[in-house]
N, C-alpha and C positions, 0 to 999 in steps of 0.2 A: 432558387432564389429565394431567402425568407425577406417577409417586408418589415420595413420601419414600423413601431406603433403607432397608430393614427397622431397622438398629441406631437411628437418630434416629427413625423410628415408635416403636421400642420406648420409648424415653424421652419422647417425648408422651405415650403412654399411662400410663408409671408416674407421670409429673406429674398425669394427670390424676386416678387414683389418690388421692393426696396430697389433692389439691384439694379432692376431692369429699368427703372425711373433715374434710379442714381444715374446710369449709362447715357442715357437719353438727356440729362442734362451737362454733363460732364464736358462735353465741347464747347460750350457757350463760352467759358473764360479764356479758351484759348483762340478762339477766332480772331482778336486783335492780332493775336501772335503772328497766326495763319496770313492775317491780312498785310501785316507788315514785312514778313518773310516772302511773298509771292505777289503782293503788289497788288492786288484785286481790287475793284470797288465795292462800296457798300451796297450796290444793286446786285452783285454778284452774291455778295453774304446774304441779303434774303433770299438771293436763288437757293445757296445750301440750305437754309432753315425751313425754306419751302419743302422741298425734294425730300425730304427726312416726313413735314407732312401730310404729303401726297400720297407715298408710298404707304405710309401706317395708317393710312381713311383706305385705300385699295384692298390691304389686306385685311382689315376691320368689314368692309364689305364683302368680302369674300370669302373669310376660311372663320369669321367670326363665329359660325354656328357649328362649325366641323365638328367641334370638341363635344356638342352633346350628340353625334353621331358615331366618333369611332372612337370616342374616351378622351380622358383630361392628357393621359400621360403621352400619348405619341404626339399629340401638338405642341405642347410644351416641350417635348424632347427635339424635335425638330426646328424649335424656336429660339431654344438655345445653342444647337449646332451655328443657326445662320448669324447670332447676335456674338459668337466666338468668331467666325468667318468678319462681322464688320468689324472687330476691332482688328484682326490681323490688318485688313485696309487700312483702318485710320494708322496705324503703326509704320505701314509701307507707304502714307500717301508722300511723295514730293509735288502735289503741283493741284491745282482747284478741282483738275478732273476726277483724282483718284479719291480726295473727299467728298465728292459729291458721290460717287458710287459708295463708298463706305458711310455715309452719310442716308442714301435709299436704301443698304440693305441693312441697315438699322433700324430702319422704319419698318419694313417688310414685316421683320423678326418683330417688333414692337406689337406693331397691329396683332401678329398671330398669337402672342403671348399675353397681352395685357387683358382682355375681356375674358379668356381662359383660366387665366390665373385668378381674376377675381371671382370668377363661377367655384372654383378648388379650394378657395378660402374659404367660403361660404358652404360648400358641401364638408370639409374638414372640420369646421369651428365646433370645438371643445362646446362653445355654449355661442348663441346669438351675440351677446354681449361682447365677448372677446373677437367673433367674425366680425360685428360691424366697425369695431377697436383697428383693427389690421385693413380694412377696406378703407374706411376715412383716412388713418396714419399713415397706411405706407405710400403712396405715391406722393404724399407731402413732405416724409421723412426722408424719400428718396430721391425727390427733387431740389431741397435742401443739401441733403448730404453730396449731391453731384456737383451744386454750384460752389459749397465751400472749399472741398477738398481740392478740386481741380485749381479753383484760384489759390487757395495756401501752395499746393504743387507748383503753379505757374510763377508763384513769386520765388518762392526760396529752393526748390527740390531741383537737382540736376536733373540734365535731361527733360524739359516740363513736357515737351509735344508726345513724351513719350510715355511715362512712366504711370501716367493715369490709366492708360493705356492697357497697359502690362498688368497691373492690376486689377484691373476690372475683369481681363483674360483670365487669369486665374483661377479668381472667385467664381467665374461663370464654371470653368472647367470642373471645379470641385460640386456646384449646384449639378450640372449635367450629371456626374457621378453618382450625388446624393438622389436623384430625380429617378434614377432606376431600381430602387428600394420603396419609394414610394407606393403606397397601396391606389388604385386607380379607384375613383368615387364617381363613375358616370357609368351605367349600364352602355355597352355598347350596341347599339340598335344596326349599325351598318343604313344598305342604300338597297331601296327594292327594286332599283335599275338603272342602268349606265344614265338616264336622262334624269333620274332622282339625285345624281348626285352631281350631274352639270348644275341642274336646279339650283344644288344648294351651294356650288362653287360660284355662281352668275352674280356677281354684286349687286349687292340688295340693302336693306336696313327695314326688317321691321319686328315688332313687336306682338305676342300674343294678343286677344281681344281683352281678358282680362286684367291686361297689364296696362292697358291703353291709358285708359283715365288719368293713374298715378305718374305715368309716365310723362306725358306731357303736361301734368301741373308740376311737376318737378323740372322740367327743361330749363325754365327762365334761372333755375338755382344753378343747374349745372353750368351754363352757358354766363353767368354773372362771374360764379366763383375761377372759372378755366379763363376766361377771358383777360381777369385780373392778375391771374397767374402768366399767362401771357404776357402783360405789359411789363411784369417785373423781369422775366427771363429776355424779354426781347431789348426795352429802353432803360430796363432797371440800371444797366453796368453806363449808359452813357449818361444817366440822371446824377448816379452818385460821383461821376468823374468832371463831368462840364456843370451842374450847379452848385455841389459841394467841393468840388475841386479834389477828391479822391482818385489819386492814380494807381496806389501799390493793390495788385490784384487781389491779395489776401484779406484786406482791410473791406474791397467791394464787395468781394465774395461771403463776408462776414455779413454787412448791411442788408444783403439781399437774404441770407440765411435767416435774419430776424423774423421776419414774413413767412417763410416756410415752416419753419421750428416751433413760433408760434401757431400756426395752423397744425402740425404734428402734435403739439402737446394737447389741443384745445381736443381734438379728437380723440387724444388717451381719457381724458378727465371728463366727456361729458357723453360716454358713449353709451352708458346706459340710461339716460335723458328719454322721452319719448320722442316720435317725432315733431310733434307741434314744437317741443320744448325747445329744441334743436334750432326748427325755423324759425321760430321767436326770438332767440338768441343770434341767429345766422344773419339775417338780413338786414339789422338795425347796425349791428358789429361791421357787415362790409360797409355800409353806405359809411356809416361816421368813419372809420378807419380811411376811407379812400380821399373824404373831405378835409380831414385833419393831416394826411400827406400832403394832398395837393397845395393846403395852405403850409406846409413846411417848404414845399418845394419854390412857391412863390415868395416868401418870406426869407429864402435860403438858410433855414434854420435846420440844422441838420439831425437833433433831440427831436425837434417836433415831426419830422420826416419818419425817425425811428418810431415813434409812438404809435403815429399813425399806420406804420406797418405793422406793429404787434398787433392792434386791433382788428386791423383788415385780416390777419392770421386768424385771429379768431372766427372771424367771421367766414370768413372762407372755409374752415373746417366744418364748421356744426353746419352750416348751408350744404357742402356739400353732400356730407354725411346723414342730414335730413333727408335731401331728396333720393340718397342712395335706399336708405334705408326703407322708406316710402314705395320704392320700387321692386327692393328687395322682397319686402313681407307678401307682395300679390304675385311674384313669380313661380312657376312649377319648377320643381328641381329640372326636369329634364330641359328645360329651353332656357338655362342659367346661364348660359356661354352664348347663346343667340341675345338675351336681354341686356347682359353688362358689356355684349359688342356696341350695343345700339346705345348705352349709356356712352361709352367713349369717344366713340364717333361723333356725336356733340357735342361732346366735352374739350375734344381735341381740335374738331372747326372753330370751338368756339376760343380755344387757345392759339393758334394760326393764325386765322382769317384775317382777326381785327389787328393783331400784330402786324404780321405784313404789310397790309394799309396804312398802318401808323410808321413804319420803317420810310415808305413812300412818301408820307405826308411830310416827315420830317426835315426832308430837303427841300420841300416849299412854303411848309408853314413855319417852321423852325420846333427846335423841342420843347418851347412851355407850351407854345399854341396847341402842339400835338398832343401834349400831356392832358392838358384841361379839356380837349374835345373827346380822348379816351375817356375821362373819368366823368363827363356827362351822360357818354354811353353806359359805361357802367352802371351810372345813377340810374339812369333809364329803365334798362334790363329789373334790376334789381328793385324799383319800386312796381313795377308791372307785375314781378313773380311775387313780391310780397302780395298784390292785392287779389290774384289767382290763388296764391295757395291760401289765403283768408276765407275766400270761396269755396274750395275745396275741403277746407278744415272742418266747414259749417257742414256742407253737404255730407261728408264722413260722419259726424257726430250726429247728424238727423238720422244717419241710415241705421247708427249704432242703437240711437234710443226708440225709433221704430222697431227693429227686431228686438228688442229687449221685452217687452212686453209679449210680442208673440211668443218668444222662449217660454216667456211664464206660461202664458194660455196652455202651450202646447205639451208643457211637462206635468207628468200626472204626481199629485199632491198623494202622501205619506201614505194618508187613508185609502185612495183610490187603488193606489198601487198594493197594498193589504187587500181589498176586495180581489181584484183581480187576480191576485196569487192563491186568493182560496177556491175562488171558483174554478181556475186551473187546476188546484188537487182535487 
């Protein structure tokens, strides 16, 4: 079977990144519909959200590096088959049990796919700038699209419980067929023994020694950005409904879309900037955006809340992309699956754990107090990350400054090179 040209294959993989994240966000606007239809509590709703994250993290921990051993395409093919099966379960859901099963299967498949997809994008990128743009913009565009499209369908389309899943199911089927003709980008190393296979599949999270310093320096950036994303995905609908009185699902989806769309656009615009520039934009924008949004909530000013969301979206994209680029630059090609899986383990823990805690806190503290506490948490992580980033940046530039004179000394002068050539002659 003939393979697609690498450039076309790259865009298929990029589209798959967007669709996996699109589907992960699509059920969010439907939760109130399920809750009204089946009469379950907010605690049960939190459980539906949590089971997706738990199963995804288990998958990331166990099969995150599998594509480094058997190739990217087999892992992606199995993940897409499981995602299609999860969409069928969503369509068949007639109660909380099936809904949770669908969300659990979706989590397992997303965990298997997301690290491998990111590694494949980096493998296939025609140039580093385009690869950086897709790895940064793809997740935010997917999340934004899932929220807004599902919100519009819930509000205006017939059969809102089914239509979004039918659309995703059809697109996944097309992507699965396309996946069969994209080239493999990772050499199949296999396993030296059964013990090697079992050790690879055992739940673990690690990064190579040469990546650890930039990885840990970027961890606060991943935590701050994805924690804020979790706030929008978990409590965003409650904020726009209870604080600003927006009950239309489509309008609520568009308000949440402003944050993620701002992030996606920013990723495309700043992809050519240096890591230091991205971080220098990201930390202040994220901090400023959440403060402005909080003021908008406390003052019940929807325009101010939207402006804050747009600024925070800029910070989300710049910060996440800066952290991802700093890690990617130090990652050996044969270990990209392992490293990017570790990145998303941190990111999804940051997205889920604070959101679950916030969901519990709302029933005890109230929505506004919970939002204030959440913003304080995000700001604290942002400040800590900025301080670590400054220190890491100085260390990196210091190392470069030391290395440059050494390289000059080691390099032969033109005259010396000429003499050496003459001696060899």
